[in-house]
C-alpha positions in Angstrom: 12.3 -14.9 -52.0 12.5 -11.8 -49.5 10.5 -12.7 -46.4 8.7 -9.4 -44.6 11.5 -9.5 -41.7 14.4 -9.1 -44.4 12.2 -6.5 -46.1 11.8 -4.6 -42.8 15.6 -4.9 -41.9 16.4 -3.2 -45.2 14.0 -0.4 -44.6 15.6 0.2 -41.1 18.9 0.4 -42.6 17.8 3.4 -44.6 16.1 5.0 -42.2 18.3 5.8 -39.1 16.8 8.7 -37.3 13.7 11.1 -37.2 14.9 14.6 -35.1 12.3 16.3 -33.0 12.1 19.3 -35.7 8.8 20.6 -34.4 8.1 22.9 -31.5 4.7 23.0 -29.1 4.8 26.6 -28.5 2.1 26.5 -25.8 3.7 24.0 -23.7 7.5 24.9 -24.8 8.8 21.4 -26.1 10.2 19.9 -29.2 8.6 17.1 -30.9 8.4 14.8 -34.0 5.2 14.9 -35.6 3.3 11.9 -37.5 4.4 13.7 -40.8 8.0 14.0 -40.2 7.7 10.1 -39.2 5.9 9.0 -42.3 8.0 11.3 -44.5 11.2 10.0 -43.4 9.9 6.2 -43.4 7.5 6.0 -46.1 10.3 6.2 -49.1 12.0 3.4 -47.8 8.9 1.2 -46.9 7.4 1.7 -50.7 11.1 0.9 -52.1 11.2 -2.4 -50.1 7.5 -3.2 -50.9 6.7 -3.3 -47.2 3.2 -2.3 -46.5 1.8 -1.1 -42.8 -2.0 -1.7 -42.0 -3.9 -1.3 -39.0 -6.2 -4.5 -38.7 -7.6 -4.5 -35.1 -8.3 -1.3 -32.9 -10.0 -1.1 -29.5 -11.5 2.5 -28.6 -12.5 4.0 -25.5 -13.6 7.6 -25.0 -14.3 9.3 -21.5 -14.9 13.0 -20.3 -12.4 14.6 -18.1 -12.0 18.2 -17.1 -8.6 20.5 -17.4 -7.3 22.2 -14.3 -9.2 24.9 -15.6 -12.6 23.3 -15.6 -12.5 23.0 -19.6 -14.3 19.4 -20.4 -12.5 17.6 -22.7 -12.7 14.3 -24.6 -9.9 11.5 -23.1 -9.3 8.7 -25.9 -7.5 5.7 -25.7 -6.9 3.2 -28.4 -4.9 -0.1 -28.8 -3.9 -0.8 -32.3 -2.9 -3.8 -33.9 -0.5 -3.2 -37.0 -0.1 -6.0 -39.7 3.3 -5.5 -41.7 3.2 -7.1 -45.1 6.5 -8.0 -47.0 6.7 -8.1 -50.7 5.8 -11.8 -51.1 2.6 -11.4 -49.1 3.8 -12.9 -45.5 3.1 -10.7 -42.3 3.4 -10.2 -38.7 1.6 -8.4 -36.3 2.2 -6.0 -33.5 0.5 -3.8 -31.0 0.8 -0.3 -29.6 -1.5 1.8 -27.1 -2.0 5.4 -27.3 -3.9 8.3 -26.2 -4.9 11.9 -26.6 -6.7 14.7 -25.1 -9.0 17.1 -27.3 -11.9 19.3 -26.6 -13.5 18.9 -30.0 -13.7 15.9 -32.6 -10.4 15.3 -33.2 -9.5 12.9 -30.4 -9.5 9.8 -32.0 -7.7 11.0 -34.9 -4.9 12.2 -32.4 -4.9 8.9 -30.7 -4.3 6.9 -33.9 -1.6 9.1 -35.2 0.4 8.8 -31.9 -0.3 5.2 -32.1 1.1 5.0 -35.9 3.9 7.1 -35.1 4.7 5.0 -32.2 4.6 1.7 -34.1 6.7 3.0 -36.6 9.4 4.3 -34.1 9.4 1.1 -32.3 9.2 -1.5 -35.2 12.2 0.3 -37.1 14.1 0.9 -33.9 14.6 4.7 -34.7 16.5 6.7 -32.3 14.0 9.5 -30.6 16.4 11.6 -28.3 14.1 11.2 -25.7 15.6 11.0 -21.9 16.1 7.5 -20.7 13.2 6.4 -18.8 15.7 5.6 -15.8 16.8 9.2 -15.6 13.9 10.0 -13.1 12.4 8.3 -10.4 9.2 8.7 -8.7 7.8 7.4 -5.6 4.1 6.8 -5.0 2.8 9.1 -2.3 -0.1 7.4 -0.6 -2.6 9.2 1.4 -1.8 9.0 5.3 -3.6 6.0 6.9 -6.2 7.2 9.5 -5.7 5.4 12.9 -7.9 2.9 13.8 -10.5 4.0 16.4 -10.1 2.8 20.1 -12.9 1.0 21.1 -13.8 1.3 24.7 -14.0 -1.5 27.3 -16.5 -4.3 26.7 -18.3 -3.3 29.7 -20.6 -6.2 29.8 -17.9 -8.8 29.4 -16.0 -7.0 32.3 -19.1 -6.8 34.5 -19.7 -10.4 34.2 -16.1 -11.4 34.9 -15.8 -9.4 37.8 -19.3 -10.4 39.0 -18.4 -14.2 38.9 -15.2 -13.3 41.1 -16.9 -12.4 44.2 -18.0 -9.1 46.1 -14.5 -7.8 46.5 -13.5 -8.2 42.9 -16.6 -6.8 41.8 -16.7 -3.9 44.0 -13.1 -3.0 42.6 -14.4 -3.4 39.3 -17.1 -0.6 40.0 -14.7 1.6 41.5 -12.6 1.5 38.1 -15.6 1.4 36.0 -16.5 5.0 37.6 -13.2 6.4 36.9 -13.0 5.1 33.5 -16.4 6.6 33.0 -18.4 3.4 32.6 -22.2 3.5 31.8 -24.1 5.0 34.8 -26.9 2.4 34.4 -24.2 -0.6 34.7 -22.4 1.0 37.8 -25.9 1.6 39.6 -27.1 -2.1 38.9 -23.8 -3.0 40.2 -24.0 -1.3 43.6 -27.4 -2.8 44.0 -25.8 -6.0 43.4 -23.6 -5.2 46.3 -26.1 -3.9 48.6 -28.1 -7.0 48.4 -24.9 -9.0 49.2 -24.4 -6.9 52.5 -28.0 -7.5 53.3 -27.5 -11.4 53.2 -28.6 -11.8 49.7 -26.5 -13.7 47.1 -24.8 -11.7 44.3 -25.6 -13.2 41.0 -22.5 -15.3 40.3 -21.4 -16.1 43.9 -22.5 -18.2 46.6 -22.8 -16.8 50.2 -21.6 -19.1 53.1 -22.3 -19.1 56.6 -19.2 -17.6 58.6 -20.6 -19.2 62.0 
């Protein structure tokens, strides 16, 4: 009895690599298309009785614009592929893929990328791609604005100075004038001091007879 893992290992032994033999002329890079991968892998899969089928798919479509303002369909898929062996036993693997398309081919493109990715990973095929550790990127976060400096809590300072007596209260009013304190507050405070000079108690203070 040949298990699915043994059959897949036999496929891996026959298919060693799939080079990037195709060229994207618009963006100027080499790539391996789905046809190249399937043509390389298909004969070995059939020979060893291995069948790979998508058994579950999650599919999302969003609309985005290119830098030139062209509306495009942005498609993402997550696909479960089940690998069946010649005896019927199986295992499942999952891959995700995405595509960008101006027409009705976005889903087909994303599914092709998903299948190609699954075959490359399941069969451990060399890709000639740069190692992910070759480049390092650091996230650039927007500068945080400085917290707004709040002004003095005039009401709190007013009450605190008033409770400490006329000398402290008078000093507070002078400081408040220099700091641009509320005019109504300063006027009310000066009235409080005037009452004190006229023999009336300032709120928060008890007058004593000096004689």
